[in-house]
C-alpha positions as CSV (number, residue, x, y, z in Angstrom):
1,M,153.2,313.4,-59.0
2,S,154.6,316.9,-58.8
3,Y,153.3,319.6,-56.4
4,S,152.5,323.3,-56.8
5,E,153.6,325.9,-54.3
6,S,152.0,325.5,-50.9
7,R,149.1,327.7,-50.1
8,S,149.8,330.1,-47.2
9,D,148.5,329.0,-43.8
10,A,148.0,332.7,-42.9
11,H,144.6,332.6,-44.6
12,P,141.6,330.3,-44.0
13,T,140.8,328.0,-46.9
14,P,137.7,325.9,-47.7
15,A,139.9,323.1,-49.1
16,L,140.7,322.1,-45.5
17,F,137.1,321.4,-44.6
18,P,136.0,319.9,-42.3
19,A,139.3,319.9,-40.3
20,D,138.6,320.0,-36.6
21,S,135.9,322.6,-36.7
22,R,132.7,322.4,-34.7
23,I,130.0,321.1,-37.2
24,T,126.5,320.0,-36.5
25,T,125.9,316.4,-35.7
26,D,122.2,316.8,-36.6
27,V,122.5,316.5,-40.4
28,V,125.1,315.6,-43.0
29,T,127.2,318.6,-44.0
30,Y,128.8,318.8,-47.5
31,G,131.0,321.9,-47.3
32,P,131.6,325.2,-45.6
33,D,128.9,327.9,-45.7
34,I,126.5,326.0,-48.0
35,A,123.2,324.2,-47.7
36,N,123.3,320.8,-45.9
37,E,121.5,317.5,-46.4
38,S,118.3,318.9,-44.8
39,S,117.9,321.2,-47.9
40,L,119.8,319.2,-50.6
41,R,118.1,315.8,-49.9
42,L,120.7,313.7,-51.8
43,L,120.9,310.7,-49.5
44,G,117.3,309.7,-48.9
45,N,116.2,308.3,-45.5
46,P,119.3,306.6,-43.9
47,D,117.2,304.9,-41.2
48,G,118.1,301.1,-41.1
49,K,120.5,301.5,-44.0
50,R,124.1,300.4,-44.2
51,V,126.1,303.6,-44.8
52,L,129.8,303.8,-45.7
53,V,131.5,307.1,-44.8
54,L,134.8,307.6,-46.7
55,G,136.9,309.9,-44.6
56,T,135.5,310.4,-41.1
57,G,137.1,313.7,-40.3
58,H,136.3,314.3,-36.6
59,G,133.1,312.3,-36.9
60,H,130.3,314.8,-37.5
61,N,128.7,313.1,-40.5
62,V,129.3,309.7,-39.0
63,V,127.4,310.6,-35.9
64,A,124.7,312.5,-37.8
65,L,123.9,309.4,-39.8
66,A,124.0,307.1,-36.8
67,R,121.6,309.4,-34.9
68,Q,119.2,309.0,-37.8
69,G,119.2,305.3,-37.4
70,A,121.9,304.2,-40.0
71,H,124.4,301.4,-39.4
72,V,127.5,303.5,-40.2
73,I,130.9,302.2,-41.3
74,G,133.5,304.9,-41.2
75,V,136.9,304.6,-42.8
76,D,139.8,307.0,-42.5
77,S,143.6,306.7,-43.0
78,D,144.3,308.9,-40.1
79,L,144.2,307.3,-36.6
80,A,143.6,310.7,-35.0
81,N,140.4,311.1,-37.0
82,I,139.3,307.6,-36.0
83,E,139.9,308.3,-32.4
84,A,138.1,311.7,-32.6
85,T,135.1,310.1,-34.3
86,R,135.0,307.3,-31.7
87,D,135.0,310.0,-28.9
88,L,132.2,311.9,-30.6
89,A,130.1,308.8,-31.1
90,E,130.5,307.9,-27.4
91,A,129.5,311.4,-26.4
92,H,126.3,311.1,-28.4
93,E,125.8,307.5,-27.3
94,V,125.6,306.0,-30.8
95,R,127.2,302.9,-32.1
96,V,129.4,303.1,-35.2
97,E,131.9,300.8,-36.9
98,L,135.2,302.4,-37.5
99,H,138.3,301.3,-39.5
100,Q,141.7,302.9,-40.0
101,G,143.0,302.2,-43.5
102,D,143.3,303.0,-47.1
103,L,140.0,304.1,-48.7
104,A,140.8,301.9,-51.7
105,E,141.0,298.8,-49.5
106,L,137.7,297.7,-47.9
107,P,138.2,294.0,-47.1
108,F,135.9,294.3,-44.1
109,V,132.9,295.1,-46.4
110,R,131.5,292.3,-48.6
111,A,130.4,293.0,-52.2
112,D,127.0,294.6,-52.7
113,A,126.5,295.2,-49.0
114,I,126.2,299.0,-48.8
115,D,123.1,301.1,-49.3
116,I,124.6,304.6,-49.2
117,A,128.2,305.9,-49.6
118,V,129.2,309.4,-48.5
119,S,132.4,311.4,-48.6
120,T,133.0,315.0,-47.6
121,F,136.0,316.6,-49.2
122,E,138.1,313.5,-48.6
123,L,138.2,312.2,-52.2
124,G,139.9,315.5,-53.1
125,R,142.9,314.3,-51.0
126,V,143.1,310.9,-52.7
127,A,145.9,310.4,-55.2
128,D,144.4,307.4,-57.0
129,L,140.7,308.3,-57.2
130,D,139.9,305.7,-59.8
131,R,141.1,302.9,-57.5
132,V,138.9,304.2,-54.6
133,L,135.8,304.5,-56.9
134,R,136.3,300.9,-58.1
135,Q,136.3,299.7,-54.5
136,V,133.3,301.7,-53.5
137,N,131.4,300.4,-56.6
138,R,132.2,296.8,-55.5
139,V,130.6,297.2,-52.0
140,L,127.5,299.2,-53.1
141,H,124.2,297.6,-54.1
142,T,123.4,298.0,-57.8
143,G,121.4,301.3,-58.1
144,S,122.7,302.7,-54.8
145,A,124.7,305.9,-54.9
146,L,128.0,307.5,-53.8
147,T,127.4,311.1,-52.9
148,C,130.6,313.1,-52.4
149,S,131.8,316.7,-52.1
150,L,135.2,317.9,-53.1
151,P,137.1,321.2,-53.2
152,H,135.8,323.0,-56.3
153,P,138.5,323.2,-59.0
154,A,137.6,326.8,-59.8
155,S,138.1,327.8,-56.2
156,L,141.5,326.1,-56.1
157,M,142.6,328.4,-59.0
158,L,142.4,331.4,-56.6
159,E,144.7,332.6,-53.9
160,E,143.6,335.1,-51.3
161,S,145.6,338.3,-51.0
162,M,146.1,340.7,-48.1
163,Q,146.2,343.5,-50.6
164,G,142.6,343.0,-51.9
165,A,140.9,340.8,-54.5
166,P,142.1,337.2,-54.8
167,R,144.4,336.4,-57.7
168,V,144.4,333.6,-60.1
169,S,147.4,331.5,-59.2
170,R,147.0,328.4,-61.4
171,S,145.1,327.3,-64.6
172,Y,141.9,325.3,-64.5
173,G,143.6,322.4,-66.2
174,D,146.5,322.2,-63.8
175,Q,146.2,318.9,-62.1
176,T,149.3,319.1,-59.9
177,A,148.5,318.7,-56.3
178,I,148.4,321.6,-53.9
179,R,149.8,321.5,-50.4
180,V,147.2,323.1,-48.1
181,G,147.8,323.1,-44.4
182,G,150.1,320.1,-44.6
183,Q,147.6,318.1,-46.8
184,R,147.8,317.4,-50.5
185,V,144.7,318.5,-52.4
186,Y,144.2,317.3,-56.0
187,A,142.6,319.9,-58.3
188,R,140.5,317.7,-60.6
189,G,138.2,319.3,-63.2
190,V,134.6,318.5,-63.5
191,A,135.1,316.6,-66.8
192,D,137.9,314.5,-65.2
193,L,135.8,313.6,-62.2
194,F,132.9,312.7,-64.5
195,S,135.2,310.4,-66.5
196,S,136.5,308.8,-63.3
197,F,133.0,308.0,-62.2
198,G,132.2,306.5,-65.6
199,R,135.3,304.3,-65.6
200,A,134.2,302.9,-62.2
201,N,130.7,302.1,-63.6
202,F,128.9,305.0,-61.9
203,R,126.3,307.0,-63.6
204,V,126.4,310.6,-62.4
205,D,122.9,311.9,-61.9
206,T,123.6,315.0,-59.9
207,I,126.3,317.7,-60.1
208,L,125.9,320.7,-57.8
209,E,128.1,323.9,-57.5
210,P,126.5,325.7,-54.5
211,T,127.7,329.3,-53.9
212,A,128.1,330.2,-50.3
213,S,126.0,332.8,-48.7
214,G,127.9,335.9,-47.5
215,E,125.2,336.6,-45.0
216,G,124.9,335.5,-41.4
217,R,127.5,333.7,-39.3
218,R,130.5,332.5,-41.3
219,S,132.5,329.4,-40.8
220,P,136.2,329.4,-40.0
221,F,136.8,328.4,-43.7
222,W,135.2,331.6,-45.1
223,I,137.1,333.5,-47.7
224,E,135.7,336.5,-49.7
225,S,135.9,334.7,-53.1
226,M,133.3,332.1,-51.8
227,A,130.5,334.7,-52.3
228,K,131.1,334.6,-56.1
229,V,133.1,331.4,-56.8
230,P,131.8,328.0,-55.5
231,A,134.3,326.4,-53.1
232,T,132.4,323.0,-53.0
233,L,131.5,320.6,-55.8
234,I,129.0,317.9,-55.1
235,L,128.5,314.8,-57.3
236,R,126.2,311.8,-56.9
237,G,126.8,308.7,-58.9
238,R,124.7,305.5,-59.0
239,K,126.2,302.1,-59.4
240,D,125.0,300.8,-62.8
241,G,124.3,297.1,-63.4
242,I,126.7,295.1,-65.6
C-alpha cells in the first residue's frame, strides 16, 4: 500500500474523529457536527442487547450504550484507548467488556452472538476492510445490523488552505491511504464500500451523507468545507441469511 502526502496537522480535520475530544456519553455519536443517534435512530433500543463496538476511541459510545442497558463488548487495537474507555466506564459506574486486539480477530465472541454492531470512523483506518466485515458477519445474528460511520471520501479529496477556499488535492477514485495526525485513513468510495459489504454477506439498507450545520457551537474538528461537503458517511448493513 502506498501513501499520499500527509495532511498538515496545522488544521483540524474531521478524519481524526473522535480522537480525545469531549463527546457526550448520553447517546451514540457518529461524527463531528452532525445529528446523533437520538435523531437518526439507526440502532433501535439497545437495552438488554449484546452490542459490539469496533474501535472504542476514548469510550464515549461504549459508555453511552452501557448506560442504556446494553451488554457492550468493545474492541480496539490501541491499548491507550482501552484504558481510557475503562476509566470512563468506571467514572460512569457501568460495566463493559473490553478487548485489545485486531478488529478482524474476535475469538472471544462466538458465532451468531451479537445483536448490534457499531463502529465510528474506525473502519476508515482499517487496511483490510473485507476481512473485518467477514468477522463481524460471523458474530452477528442473521438479520442484525452493523452500523458504521467513516470519513466521507468527498471530504478526503479536500485540503484546507490558510489562503481561503479549500483546494481539491486528490481524485475521488484515489484509494491510496492518507496520513492524518499520525494515523492512516483509507479513502474508499461509496461504491467500493457497498461492494465490500456485499462480499461479506451484508445487505446495505441505509446510506446517509449528513451535512454538518454551520450554526451553533462547533466541534474541534470543524472545517469550513463541512458546511457544504459531508465529512461523514454512514452505512448500515444487515446480515443476510445463507
